[in-house]
Phi, psi and omega in degrees: 000127182283148179253131180298135180284149185254127177294137182258124179165170180293133179253142183210161173224137177223139176270165184299335181273356183285150180298328183280351180291131183300128184297318179302320181288326180298332187271353185281157173299139181054048178300141179297141180287334185206147175238141174243141182205163175232129180121206183272114181297335180295339180298334183287343182254008176288151168299125191227149172241129173277134177232114184225161180189188188293146172288311178276066189281150172275164174305325177298313180296318178298317180297317180294317180300312182293318184294309184286330175294321178297316180294324176297317179296322178294338175269015179066030174256139171283152180246126179251134177205184189257003176074002184288156173302141179106225187296324181299311180294325176297322178294316177300317180293321178299319178297319178295321179298330178272014180059035183251180178263141176220146183239130177260126176251119184257156175264002175241188177298147181296340179265003178258110183283109181221125357290154186302327183291352182272005185306309184298320179295313181298320181294321177295321178301314179295314182298333184256023171096006178265198183206155171245122188228161177197153172273345181287146178299158178307139176082000182294130181285161178289130176224151186304313183293334179294325181284329176291320180290329181292340182297327178292332179284320175304311179294323184291330181281343186249161177272344178201162180235130175258121176262116182265336179192134182202134172274182177225120352280169178193164175297326178298318180296325179291331175293321176297318178299318179296321179298314180294321179297333179272003178074028182249168184276141172251128174251147182215142177266121180290157178221183180298140177292346179267354182269122179300325183281355177254358182300320181292313181293321177296321179294321178300319178297318179298331181269001174119000176296152181285119180285132177253104187248349179192182181300319183295317180293327178293313180294322177298318180295318179294320178296325178292325182277315189257353190081188180298125181295151184297334171209145183291147180291134181284156175278135177281096186297321181297321178294317179299321179295320178297317180296318180299316177295325185290346181268000185252124169067201186299318181301317181297317180295320180293313180297321179297319180295316182287334175291321180292321182194134176302143184219156174272164184303317184294337179284344183263000178299132183105332176270318187227023176169169182270335179218171187295329179296315178297321180297312181298319178298318180293318179295324178298320178296318179294323180293319179294330179282349180089006182281328181226170175218155181262127180278168183297331182274005177096352177280159177250150177211160175289149181279145177300141180281000000 
């Protein structure tokens, strides 16, 4: 019988009246009476952006979560998310890649690693100055209603929430609702109108969420919410180099097409070859180089950055 691994780090509990309790969280409707956490309690008082998205994320959603969380971290913002498989974990990893602080808010006890496969990620977050927190008592098992209630805490710790991908209905959509109920800004990354996982984010934009369509719109939105950032966000040179390569010739046209929407080999005839054999050979070369990946249904897509 396997034994659950225990997160290593300082453990603490704070009540709503404590000086260390985050002021933004204290002011929300139905503020938690108490927080339990592992890691650096100071992470809860950092200027923070919530970054959340679909569990059953597409490569596009994973890439956006990681990319924009990294850029937020480069702007000295902490990233708050829910630790779930999919976009949440990608956001936490993006913040770490940007040498930033990130906070995991769980719907179970802070000492209960859920999902279990997230142990290494949670431990790295703690080791690098972040925290894993919950309003649930120590040892509380994961239950569905607990994760819905934790969404108000994710929104409550941050000054704004970025939705990178969301279905309708979804837990991600409920985080957006909590953000709006708290009088804060919702930012959203648009997606394909044919993607089920982008219906929520597209609808939020239609209802007034701030659309994040590129680096400039993201930085403008953050400046509007936080004021001038303490340091300007650095350019991701590796990403720029990839984009630069991607604009040249057949490879660029193919990558642009696959970034817009996953496609099968036969759908790419005319872009990268005269027949399906040439197309498959070309796609294999791109896959071996790490530029694209093959999905379970046989379509190809660009890999998340």
